[in-house]
N, C-alpha and C positions, 0 to 999 in steps of 0.2 A: 612564458618562461623568459627570462633575459635572456636574448643570444649578442653576446659581444661578438661574434664571429659575424652578423650583418655586415659588421664595417669593414670587412676583408674580403672580401667575396668577388672583385675585380678589385683592376690596377687603379682604375678612376678613382672608386670609392677609397681604396688606401692612400691614393695621394692626396685626394681631399680633406681628410683626415689627419695627414701625416703632424705630428707634435714639432717636429725639426727638419732643418733641411739643408741641405749643403751648395751654395749658391758660389761664383767664381769672385763676388765683389768681396767675399768672405777669405778670400784664398790668400796666399803671399807664397811665392815660388823664390826658395833660396837656391842662390846661383854664385859659384866659385869662378873666378876669373885669373890664370895665372902668365907671368911675366916672363917674356920669352919663348912660349911658343908658338910653332908656324902651324898648328890645325890641333884644333880639340882634341884633351888627352884623357881617354876614359877611364873613369874612375872603378877597380874591378870591380870591388866589395859594395857597389852599388849599379847595378846595369840599367844602362840607361840616363845615367848622370854623368856628367865629364867636366871637367876645367876648360873655360873656354878660353880662346885669344877674344883680345879686344872687338874682333869685327864679330866673330861667333856670339857675342856675349849681347851685341847692340842688336844683332837680328833675335837674340833669345828678350831680350827687353820691349823690343816692338811687338814680339808673338805676343807675352803678356798682356800687354796692352790691348791688344786686338782680342783676344779673350776674354775681356773684362775682367781680369784679375785686379785684386784691389794692389798689391804691388809687389817688388822684388826686394829680395836681401840680399846685399851681395859682400861677399865674401873674397878677399885679394892673397894671393901668394906669391910674394918674392922672387927671386933668384937668388938673392944674398939674405942671410938672416944676420944678428948679431944679439951680443946679451942684453941690450937696452931695447931692441927691436925698431930699429931709426928708423926704416921703412914704413914705418906706421905714420910718422909724421913727417915724410918727405912731399913738398906739394907735388911731385914729379913722380912719387911710388905709384903703383901698380893700384892697390883700392881706390885713391886720388883719382887716378884718370878714368876709369872704370865708372865712377860716380859721374864723372862729367859728362863722359860719352853717353852714358845709358840717359843721362837725365835731356842732353841735347838730342836721343833718338824718340823719348816718350814724353817731354815736356810734362803737362800736368793728365795726362788722360791714364798714368801708373804710377803710382807711390815711389820713387825710388828711396830705396832705404839704406840703411849701411850698418855692419859690426862694427863696433867699437871693441877692441881686445886687441892685445898684443900676441898672444899665442901664435899666428901665423906668422908672426913677424923676427920671435924670438929665436935662438940658436938652441936655447934650452928646453924651449915649447912652451913654459908657463904662462901667465895671461897677463905677470906684470914684471919688472924688472926683481930683483933678488938682490937681498944684503950680503954682507962678506959671508954669512953662516949659511946661505942658500936660502934661505925664509923668503918668499915674496913680500916686498916693502909695499906695503898697502898705501901709504898715502904720496909715498912717490910716483906707484903707479895712476894714481887718479889725477895728479896733477898730469901727466901725459893723455891719459884719457880724455881729459877736457880739452887739451891742444889739439889732439886726434879729432875730436867733433866739431870743434870749430872749422878745423880743416876740409871735415866732410863737408857741413853745412856750405862752405863758401865753392865748394864744387859742385852745389846744388843738391844734397840731398834733401827730401820733404821731412826725413827725419830719424835720428839715430838711435844704434840701439846697444847698451853697454851692456856687454856680456858676460864679463869679468868675475862679478860676485865680490867686488871690493866695495868696504865701509864706506861710506859717504859719495861713490861715484854718483849719482844723480844730481846731488846737491851742486856737485862740484861744476860738472855740466852744464845743467840747466844757469847758473852763475855767468859761465864761462859765453856761452850762448848768447845770453842775453845783456852783455858786456860787449859784445863783439857785433850786436846789428840784429841775431839771429832769430829775436824773441818768438817767433813764426815757427821754427823748425820745432818738430814735438820728440820727443822722448819716451821710448818704448824700453822700459826698464824689464831685464832677465831678473824679476824679482824673487823668483822662485827656483833657482835651478841647483840641481842635484846631480853630487859625483856619483855620475850613471854609466855603468856598462853599456849600455846602449849608444854611447860615444863613438862606438869603433871605425866602423864605416868611413865617421867625419874624419877621425886622424888620416885616415889615407887620401882622402879629399882637399885638407887644406897642407898635404905635405907636413905633418906634423912631426916635430924631435922630439916631443915631449919624453923625459925617462924619470919616473916614478907617476905619482897620481895626484889630484887637485883638492886631496879631502881635507885640506887646510882652509878652503876657501870656500869651496862650493857644499851644499848643503847633505848632511847624513840621511839618505834613504830613510832610516827609521822616522824621521821628526816633520811631523805637519804643524802644530804650534808654533814651531821654530819660522817655517814658512811663512805663518801670517804674521808672524812679527816682522820679517823679512819686508814682506808685500807694505806692512802699514807705516815702514820706516822709509822705503819708495814713494809713496804715495806723499808721505809730508814732505820729500825732498825734492818733490813737485814734476813727479812723471807723470805722463797722458797717457799711457796703457802698461799694463804689467802682464808679464809674462810667464808660464808655470814651463819646465820642462825637467826631462821629459814629458811626453803628453801619457802616453797610453798605461802606463806604469802609474802614473799619478794622477789617475781620474779624480779620487779623491779628494786631493790637493787642490786641483784645479776646480772641483766644487765648492769647494769650501772658500778656497778666492773670492770667485763671482759673489758669493750671500757676505763674502766681507766686504768688497769694497763697490761704491758706483762707476768706478772708470771702468773701462773698456778693458777685458781681458782677452789676452791670446796664448796659446799654447804651440809649442812647436812639437809635431809630429816626426822624430830626429830621426837620423840616417839607419839606425840598427832595426829600429820599426819596419823602415822602408826594405830593409834589406832581408827583414826576417818574410814578409811577404811574397819578395821578390824570389828568396830562395825556394819555398815551399809551394809557388805557384811553376815554378819552372821545373819542379819534380811531379807535377801534379799530383800535389796532393790537396791545394785547395784550389775553389773557383778564383781567380785574379781579381779580377773587376766588383765581384760582388765583394772580396776581401776589401778592398781598398775604399768603397763606399760604406761598409761598415764600421771600419775604421774610423772614417772622417765622421761619418754621425755622431759617433761613441764621443769625439772631441767635440764636437758639439750641443748633443746633447748634456755633457757634463758643464758647460757655463762656455765654450771659449765664444768668443765675438769675432774670432779671426785665428786662422789657423795657418802654419809656417809648413808645410808639406812639398816636399821632390814631387807629389802627383798632381800639384796644383795643375799646370797646365794640359797634363793629360787629362784628366778630371773635368776641367771647362770644357775642351773640346768634346768631352764625350755626352756631356750633360746637356751642352746646347740651351743654356740659361743665360740669358743676358744679364747685363749689370742692373 
């Protein structure tokens, strides 16, 4: 009789034949840094995650490097916001200063990645500047993204990640980086970013002032062919990696993107996915560590080469798997 169970009899044999693994070198840790803090500020909807000070951010970056993580993704929260998100292109702004600080701390031992978007910096909370009628101005926003990306590269970012879902953003950023002497700085495009309910806790994390929604520029959750078109456009425009966001509700999209492109594919295990597991575990309804492991495995199994997750550092320390 054929008995597949023979390959499940012990932990050693299960490990030997495991088809999918999660290793620290495949994980990216999102980190938030807020201007004007004297000490880290807990994010209530994301237990265990904080808005960092510059000093605590440096320590978090060093810990990520020591644990063998692929990188850290930095998000900056300014003290003051305006309609144009001016802080995003301030050479002395919080995100620019944070990139420089973390790069000085980790060198090339851990990738320093930066979010290229305006939502943390605008007083209206949208990912771009608005027209007089209140609509996001795609082309004017793309120009700011390109300036922002070049500023991040100058500060030491290894990789920039445009997340605003503006048409033409990758091409504009690539052209500007190349023209400014940063041809080696990579672009990870948020190529398939959906207008999702699972971003809720992130809004607290970045002190978002958003009124309304982002359905006119982020993707409709009903569509997958559109996602593949968006991905193809970003690849053609010069993306070095492409991303699917969120992860868990869009594993089918992730798998389709993996089959469609030959570039590395990332997926973002977003704040709401994190918060759901943490909340259920806090109530004793699920086994926390097993749920974390299964979540990350599912994202890798669907085709992600790299996973952005708030559990990255914890998982790396617990797994004991070196780079």
